[in-house]
PDB file of N, CA, C and O in Angstrom, chain B, residues numbered from 101:
ATOM      1  N   UNK B 101     106.614  90.347 109.849  1.00  0.00           N
ATOM      2  CA  UNK B 101     106.835  90.171 108.114  1.00  0.00           C
ATOM      3  C   UNK B 101     107.333  88.486 107.708  1.00  0.00           C
ATOM      4  O   UNK B 101     108.232  87.884 108.295  1.00  0.00           O
ATOM      5  N   UNK B 102     106.768  88.112 106.932  1.00  0.00           N
ATOM      6  CA  UNK B 102     106.771  86.511 106.607  1.00  0.00           C
ATOM      7  C   UNK B 102     107.988  86.895 105.551  1.00  0.00           C
ATOM      8  O   UNK B 102     108.251  87.974 105.022  1.00  0.00           O
ATOM      9  N   UNK B 103     108.552  85.761 105.459  1.00  0.00           N
ATOM     10  CA  UNK B 103     109.466  85.441 104.451  1.00  0.00           C
ATOM     11  C   UNK B 103     109.460  85.790 102.848  1.00  0.00           C
ATOM     12  O   UNK B 103     108.635  85.048 102.315  1.00  0.00           O
ATOM     13  N   UNK B 104     109.998  86.535 102.021  1.00  0.00           N
ATOM     14  CA  UNK B 104     109.271  86.529 100.865  1.00  0.00           C
ATOM     15  C   UNK B 104     109.175  85.371 100.033  1.00  0.00           C
ATOM     16  O   UNK B 104     109.680  84.380 100.560  1.00  0.00           O
ATOM     17  N   UNK B 105     108.605  85.151  98.714  1.00  0.00           N
ATOM     18  CA  UNK B 105     108.605  84.131  98.284  1.00  0.00           C
ATOM     19  C   UNK B 105     108.708  84.462  96.688  1.00  0.00           C
ATOM     20  O   UNK B 105     108.795  83.565  95.850  1.00  0.00           O
ATOM     21  N   UNK B 106     108.694  85.503  96.443  1.00  0.00           N
ATOM     22  CA  UNK B 106     109.077  86.048  94.917  1.00  0.00           C
ATOM     23  C   UNK B 106     109.748  87.146  94.960  1.00  0.00           C
ATOM     24  O   UNK B 106     109.558  88.143  95.658  1.00  0.00           O
ATOM     25  N   UNK B 107     110.794  86.858  93.940  1.00  0.00           N
ATOM     26  CA  UNK B 107     111.636  88.246  93.434  1.00  0.00           C
ATOM     27  C   UNK B 107     110.800  89.531  93.074  1.00  0.00           C
ATOM     28  O   UNK B 107     109.874  89.577  92.265  1.00  0.00           O
ATOM     29  N   UNK B 108     111.328  90.620  93.869  1.00  0.00           N
ATOM     30  CA  UNK B 108     110.866  92.016  93.815  1.00  0.00           C
ATOM     31  C   UNK B 108     110.971  92.614  92.499  1.00  0.00           C
ATOM     32  O   UNK B 108     110.198  93.474  92.078  1.00  0.00           O
ATOM     33  N   UNK B 109     112.247  91.987  91.677  1.00  0.00           N
ATOM     34  CA  UNK B 109     112.546  92.546  90.581  1.00  0.00           C
ATOM     35  C   UNK B 109     111.927  91.926  89.398  1.00  0.00           C
ATOM     36  O   UNK B 109     111.494  92.704  88.549  1.00  0.00           O
ATOM     37  N   UNK B 110     111.789  90.442  89.158  1.00  0.00           N
ATOM     38  CA  UNK B 110     111.719  89.927  88.050  1.00  0.00           C
ATOM     39  C   UNK B 110     109.725  89.070  88.381  1.00  0.00           C
ATOM     40  O   UNK B 110     108.925  88.624  87.558  1.00  0.00           O
ATOM     41  N   UNK B 111     109.632  89.188  89.881  1.00  0.00           N
ATOM     42  CA  UNK B 111     108.494  88.316  90.117  1.00  0.00           C
ATOM     43  C   UNK B 111     108.481  87.071  89.981  1.00  0.00           C
ATOM     44  O   UNK B 111     107.449  86.400  89.984  1.00  0.00           O
ATOM     45  N   UNK B 112     109.922  86.510  89.813  1.00  0.00           N
ATOM     46  CA  UNK B 112     109.679  84.894  89.712  1.00  0.00           C
ATOM     47  C   UNK B 112     109.651  84.038  91.135  1.00  0.00           C
ATOM     48  O   UNK B 112     110.058  84.690  92.096  1.00  0.00           O
ATOM     49  N   UNK B 113     109.324  82.976  91.354  1.00  0.00           N
ATOM     50  CA  UNK B 113     109.014  82.357  92.757  1.00  0.00           C
ATOM     51  C   UNK B 113     110.251  81.908  93.109  1.00  0.00           C
ATOM     52  O   UNK B 113     111.021  81.521  92.230  1.00  0.00           O
ATOM     53  N   UNK B 114     110.599  81.898  94.396  1.00  0.00           N
ATOM     54  CA  UNK B 114     111.802  81.491  94.728  1.00  0.00           C
ATOM     55  C   UNK B 114     112.055  80.162  94.782  1.00  0.00           C
ATOM     56  O   UNK B 114     113.242  79.893  94.595  1.00  0.00           O
ATOM     57  N   UNK B 115     111.390  79.309  94.961  1.00  0.00           N
ATOM     58  CA  UNK B 115     111.043  77.756  95.138  1.00  0.00           C
ATOM     59  C   UNK B 115     112.734  77.205  95.821  1.00  0.00           C
ATOM     60  O   UNK B 115     113.006  77.499  96.985  1.00  0.00           O
ATOM     61  N   UNK B 116     113.606  76.522  95.077  1.00  0.00           N
ATOM     62  CA  UNK B 116     114.495  75.994  95.859  1.00  0.00           C
ATOM     63  C   UNK B 116     115.743  76.703  95.018  1.00  0.00           C
ATOM     64  O   UNK B 116     116.826  76.724  95.603  1.00  0.00           O
ATOM     65  N   UNK B 117     115.681  77.193  93.897  1.00  0.00           N
ATOM     66  CA  UNK B 117     116.800  78.072  93.197  1.00  0.00           C
ATOM     67  C   UNK B 117     117.003  79.603  93.739  1.00  0.00           C
ATOM     68  O   UNK B 117     117.482  80.372  92.906  1.00  0.00           O
ATOM     69  N   UNK B 118     116.730  80.092  94.903  1.00  0.00           N
ATOM     70  CA  UNK B 118     117.198  81.275  95.556  1.00  0.00           C
ATOM     71  C   UNK B 118     117.818  81.383  96.836  1.00  0.00           C
ATOM     72  O   UNK B 118     117.726  80.442  97.625  1.00  0.00           O
ATOM     73  N   UNK B 119     118.425  82.400  97.126  1.00  0.00           N
ATOM     74  CA  UNK B 119     118.935  82.760  98.528  1.00  0.00           C
ATOM     75  C   UNK B 119     117.960  83.788  99.278  1.00  0.00           C
ATOM     76  O   UNK B 119     117.719  84.880  98.762  1.00  0.00           O
ATOM     77  N   UNK B 120     117.497  83.475 100.308  1.00  0.00           N
ATOM     78  CA  UNK B 120     116.707  84.334 101.138  1.00  0.00           C
ATOM     79  C   UNK B 120     117.422  84.333 102.802  1.00  0.00           C
ATOM     80  O   UNK B 120     117.366  83.405 103.609  1.00  0.00           O
ATOM     81  N   UNK B 121     118.067  85.644 102.980  1.00  0.00           N
ATOM     82  CA  UNK B 121     118.466  85.155 104.658  1.00  0.00           C
ATOM     83  C   UNK B 121     118.033  86.481 105.334  1.00  0.00           C
ATOM     84  O   UNK B 121     118.419  87.570 104.911  1.00  0.00           O
ATOM     85  N   UNK B 122     117.228  86.341 106.386  1.00  0.00           N
ATOM     86  CA  UNK B 122     116.954  87.323 107.521  1.00  0.00           C
ATOM     87  C   UNK B 122     118.204  87.740 108.009  1.00  0.00           C
ATOM     88  O   UNK B 122     119.245  87.083 108.013  1.00  0.00           O
ATOM     89  N   UNK B 123     117.963  89.259 108.557  1.00  0.00           N
ATOM     90  CA  UNK B 123     118.984  89.733 109.009  1.00  0.00           C
ATOM     91  C   UNK B 123     118.153  91.181 109.901  1.00  0.00           C
ATOM     92  O   UNK B 123     117.053  91.628 109.576  1.00  0.00           O
ATOM     93  N   UNK B 124     118.642  91.478 110.554  1.00  0.00           N
ATOM     94  CA  UNK B 124     117.918  92.580 111.728  1.00  0.00           C
ATOM     95  C   UNK B 124     119.028  94.046 111.684  1.00  0.00           C
ATOM     96  O   UNK B 124     120.251  94.178 111.729  1.00  0.00           O
ATOM     97  N   UNK B 125     117.958  94.917 111.582  1.00  0.00           N
ATOM     98  CA  UNK B 125     119.029  96.308 111.795  1.00  0.00           C
ATOM     99  C   UNK B 125     118.314  97.287 112.611  1.00  0.00           C
ATOM    100  O   UNK B 125     117.351  97.989 112.303  1.00  0.00           O
ATOM    101  N   UNK B 126     118.933  97.210 113.656  1.00  0.00           N
ATOM    102  CA  UNK B 126     118.107  97.525 115.026  1.00  0.00           C
ATOM    103  C   UNK B 126     117.030  96.656 115.209  1.00  0.00           C
ATOM    104  O   UNK B 126     117.205  95.479 114.893  1.00  0.00           O
ATOM    105  N   UNK B 127     115.658  97.097 115.779  1.00  0.00           N
ATOM    106  CA  UNK B 127     114.557  96.495 115.459  1.00  0.00           C
ATOM    107  C   UNK B 127     114.078  96.178 114.623  1.00  0.00           C
ATOM    108  O   UNK B 127     112.982  95.717 114.944  1.00  0.00           O
ATOM    109  N   UNK B 128     114.274  96.125 113.421  1.00  0.00           N
ATOM    110  CA  UNK B 128     113.857  96.289 111.882  1.00  0.00           C
ATOM    111  C   UNK B 128     114.245  94.783 111.359  1.00  0.00           C
ATOM    112  O   UNK B 128     115.427  94.450 111.447  1.00  0.00           O
ATOM    113  N   UNK B 129     113.396  93.968 110.880  1.00  0.00           N
ATOM    114  CA  UNK B 129     113.594  92.807 110.211  1.00  0.00           C
ATOM    115  C   UNK B 129     113.673  93.050 108.950  1.00  0.00           C
ATOM    116  O   UNK B 129     112.898  93.866 108.450  1.00  0.00           O
ATOM    117  N   UNK B 130     114.646  92.376 108.168  1.00  0.00           N
ATOM    118  CA  UNK B 130     115.071  92.468 106.474  1.00  0.00           C
ATOM    119  C   UNK B 130     115.184  91.250 106.064  1.00  0.00           C
ATOM    120  O   UNK B 130     115.328  90.308 106.843  1.00  0.00           O
ATOM    121  N   UNK B 131     115.121  91.111 104.562  1.00  0.00           N
ATOM    122  CA  UNK B 131     115.301  89.534 104.341  1.00  0.00           C
ATOM    123  C   UNK B 131     116.429  90.458 103.136  1.00  0.00           C
ATOM    124  O   UNK B 131     116.122  91.453 102.480  1.00  0.00           O
ATOM    125  N   UNK B 132     117.678  89.773 103.150  1.00  0.00           N
ATOM    126  CA  UNK B 132     118.432  89.760 101.932  1.00  0.00           C
ATOM    127  C   UNK B 132     118.283  88.730 100.749  1.00  0.00           C
ATOM    128  O   UNK B 132     118.710  87.585 100.899  1.00  0.00           O
ATOM    129  N   UNK B 133     117.646  89.147  99.506  1.00  0.00           N
ATOM    130  CA  UNK B 133     117.187  87.982  98.570  1.00  0.00           C
ATOM    131  C   UNK B 133     117.899  88.272  97.113  1.00  0.00           C
ATOM    132  O   UNK B 133     117.904  89.298  96.432  1.00  0.00           O
ATOM    133  N   UNK B 134     118.520  86.929  96.884  1.00  0.00           N
ATOM    134  CA  UNK B 134     118.733  86.457  95.695  1.00  0.00           C
ATOM    135  C   UNK B 134     118.173  85.938  94.811  1.00  0.00           C
ATOM    136  O   UNK B 134     117.491  84.967  95.140  1.00  0.00           O
ATOM    137  N   UNK B 135     118.189  86.319  93.329  1.00  0.00           N
ATOM    138  CA  UNK B 135     117.077  85.541  92.494  1.00  0.00           C
ATOM    139  C   UNK B 135     118.253  84.858  91.634  1.00  0.00           C
ATOM    140  O   UNK B 135     119.222  85.507  91.240  1.00  0.00           O
ATOM    141  N   UNK B 136     118.077  83.489  91.380  1.00  0.00           N
ATOM    142  CA  UNK B 136     118.847  82.815  90.262  1.00  0.00           C
ATOM    143  C   UNK B 136     118.560  82.795  89.012  1.00  0.00           C
ATOM    144  O   UNK B 136     119.169  82.183  88.135  1.00  0.00           O
ATOM    145  N   UNK B 137     117.270  83.720  88.853  1.00  0.00           N
ATOM    146  CA  UNK B 137     116.603  83.695  87.365  1.00  0.00           C
ATOM    147  C   UNK B 137     117.367  85.156  86.858  1.00  0.00           C
ATOM    148  O   UNK B 137     117.980  85.188  85.791  1.00  0.00           O
ATOM    149  N   UNK B 138     117.269  86.193  87.631  1.00  0.00           N
ATOM    150  CA  UNK B 138     117.643  87.594  87.159  1.00  0.00           C
ATOM    151  C   UNK B 138     118.977  87.912  87.867  1.00  0.00           C
ATOM    152  O   UNK B 138     119.616  88.866  87.422  1.00  0.00           O
ATOM    153  N   UNK B 139     119.340  87.412  88.635  1.00  0.00           N
ATOM    154  CA  UNK B 139     120.540  87.390  89.068  1.00  0.00           C
ATOM    155  C   UNK B 139     120.396  88.897  89.897  1.00  0.00           C
ATOM    156  O   UNK B 139     121.194  89.809  89.685  1.00  0.00           O
ATOM    157  N   UNK B 140     119.802  88.958  90.406  1.00  0.00           N
ATOM    158  CA  UNK B 140     119.589  90.631  91.342  1.00  0.00           C
ATOM    159  C   UNK B 140     119.431  90.248  92.546  1.00  0.00           C
ATOM    160  O   UNK B 140     118.833  89.204  92.807  1.00  0.00           O
ATOM    161  N   UNK B 141     119.928  91.011  93.436  1.00  0.00           N
ATOM    162  CA  UNK B 141     120.078  90.925  95.005  1.00  0.00           C
ATOM    163  C   UNK B 141     119.110  91.966  95.183  1.00  0.00           C
ATOM    164  O   UNK B 141     119.055  92.824  94.302  1.00  0.00           O
ATOM    165  N   UNK B 142     118.322  92.046  96.183  1.00  0.00           N
ATOM    166  CA  UNK B 142     117.316  92.745  97.082  1.00  0.00           C
ATOM    167  C   UNK B 142     117.339  92.896  98.752  1.00  0.00           C
ATOM    168  O   UNK B 142     117.139  91.886  99.427  1.00  0.00           O
ATOM    169  N   UNK B 143     117.553  94.002  99.307  1.00  0.00           N
ATOM    170  CA  UNK B 143     116.877  93.850 100.472  1.00  0.00           C
ATOM    171  C   UNK B 143     115.243  94.080 100.828  1.00  0.00           C
ATOM    172  O   UNK B 143     114.628  95.124 100.612  1.00  0.00           O
ATOM    173  N   UNK B 144     114.853  93.211 101.249  1.00  0.00           N
ATOM    174  CA  UNK B 144     113.421  93.687 101.563  1.00  0.00           C
ATOM    175  C   UNK B 144     112.761  93.432 102.907  1.00  0.00           C
ATOM    176  O   UNK B 144     112.858  92.331 103.449  1.00  0.00           O
ATOM    177  N   UNK B 145     111.887  94.748 103.612  1.00  0.00           N
ATOM    178  CA  UNK B 145     111.540  94.459 104.550  1.00  0.00           C
ATOM    179  C   UNK B 145     110.133  95.598 104.553  1.00  0.00           C
ATOM    180  O   UNK B 145     109.722  96.319 103.644  1.00  0.00           O
ATOM    181  N   UNK B 146     109.718  95.445 105.704  1.00  0.00           N
ATOM    182  CA  UNK B 146     108.632  96.310 105.847  1.00  0.00           C
ATOM    183  C   UNK B 146     109.147  97.708 106.537  1.00  0.00           C
ATOM    184  O   UNK B 146     110.088  97.883 107.312  1.00  0.00           O
ATOM    185  N   UNK B 147     108.139  98.705 105.951  1.00  0.00           N
ATOM    186  CA  UNK B 147     108.340 100.216 106.122  1.00  0.00           C
ATOM    187  C   UNK B 147     107.302 100.738 106.229  1.00  0.00           C
ATOM    188  O   UNK B 147     106.436 100.512 105.384  1.00  0.00           O
ATOM    189  N   UNK B 148     107.079 101.532 107.216  1.00  0.00           N
ATOM    190  CA  UNK B 148     106.029 102.564 107.623  1.00  0.00           C
ATOM    191  C   UNK B 148     105.530 103.911 106.566  1.00  0.00           C
ATOM    192  O   UNK B 148     104.374 104.285 106.366  1.00  0.00           O
ATOM    193  N   UNK B 149     106.726 104.445 106.019  1.00  0.00           N
ATOM    194  CA  UNK B 149     106.975 105.515 105.341  1.00  0.00           C
ATOM    195  C   UNK B 149     107.856 105.478 104.534  1.00  0.00           C
ATOM    196  O   UNK B 149     108.812 104.751 104.803  1.00  0.00           O
ATOM    197  N   UNK B 150     107.863 106.151 103.407  1.00  0.00           N
ATOM    198  CA  UNK B 150     109.302 106.472 102.277  1.00  0.00           C
ATOM    199  C   UNK B 150     108.900 107.621 101.548  1.00  0.00           C
ATOM    200  O   UNK B 150     107.825 107.751 100.962  1.00  0.00           O
ATOM    201  N   UNK B 151     109.964 108.573 101.626  1.00  0.00           N
ATOM    202  CA  UNK B 151     110.018 109.705 100.652  1.00  0.00           C
ATOM    203  C   UNK B 151     110.981 109.451  99.626  1.00  0.00           C
ATOM    204  O   UNK B 151     112.070 108.988  99.962  1.00  0.00           O
ATOM    205  N   UNK B 152     110.682 109.740  98.158  1.00  0.00           N
ATOM    206  CA  UNK B 152     111.269 109.434  96.851  1.00  0.00           C
ATOM    207  C   UNK B 152     110.929 110.550  96.117  1.00  0.00           C
ATOM    208  O   UNK B 152     109.790 110.984  95.948  1.00  0.00           O
ATOM    209  N   UNK B 153     112.219 111.110  95.582  1.00  0.00           N
ATOM    210  CA  UNK B 153     112.412 111.902  94.729  1.00  0.00           C
ATOM    211  C   UNK B 153     112.226 111.436  93.322  1.00  0.00           C
ATOM    212  O   UNK B 153     112.337 110.220  93.172  1.00  0.00           O
ATOM    213  N   UNK B 154     111.905 112.315  92.013  1.00  0.00           N
ATOM    214  CA  UNK B 154     111.944 111.418  91.167  1.00  0.00           C
ATOM    215  C   UNK B 154     112.584 112.577  90.147  1.00  0.00           C
ATOM    216  O   UNK B 154     112.186 113.721  90.367  1.00  0.00           O
ATOM    217  N   UNK B 155     113.315 112.438  89.307  1.00  0.00           N
ATOM    218  CA  UNK B 155     114.548 113.020  88.331  1.00  0.00           C
ATOM    219  C   UNK B 155     113.455 113.275  87.215  1.00  0.00           C
ATOM    220  O   UNK B 155     112.927 112.295  86.690  1.00  0.00           O
ATOM    221  N   UNK B 156     113.072 114.643  86.807  1.00  0.00           N
ATOM    222  CA  UNK B 156     112.637 114.490  85.747  1.00  0.00           C
ATOM    223  C   UNK B 156     113.587 115.348  84.548  1.00  0.00           C
ATOM    224  O   UNK B 156     114.140 116.429  84.751  1.00  0.00           O
ATOM    225  N   UNK B 157     113.610 114.653  83.409  1.00  0.00           N
ATOM    226  CA  UNK B 157     114.472 115.178  82.207  1.00  0.00           C
ATOM    227  C   UNK B 157     114.079 116.203  81.477  1.00  0.00           C
ATOM    228  O   UNK B 157     112.970 116.113  80.951  1.00  0.00           O
ATOM    229  N   UNK B 158     114.792 117.284  81.288  1.00  0.00           N
ATOM    230  CA  UNK B 158     114.710 118.237  80.523  1.00  0.00           C
ATOM    231  C   UNK B 158     114.461 118.235  79.124  1.00  0.00           C
ATOM    232  O   UNK B 158     114.410 119.297  78.505  1.00  0.00           O
TER     233      UNK B 158
END
């Protein structure tokens, strides 16, 4: 996996005003990303499968 170049929240290009740090969890490569535009933090990694549930408002 290559280093993320855009914020996963707002889509802004990371250029020089962001923090992207690589870390490992077992044998999985992850990146902790902080965007200076929207000021959000995201952990980005490659995954093979994801299962999500969706709440439905009654």
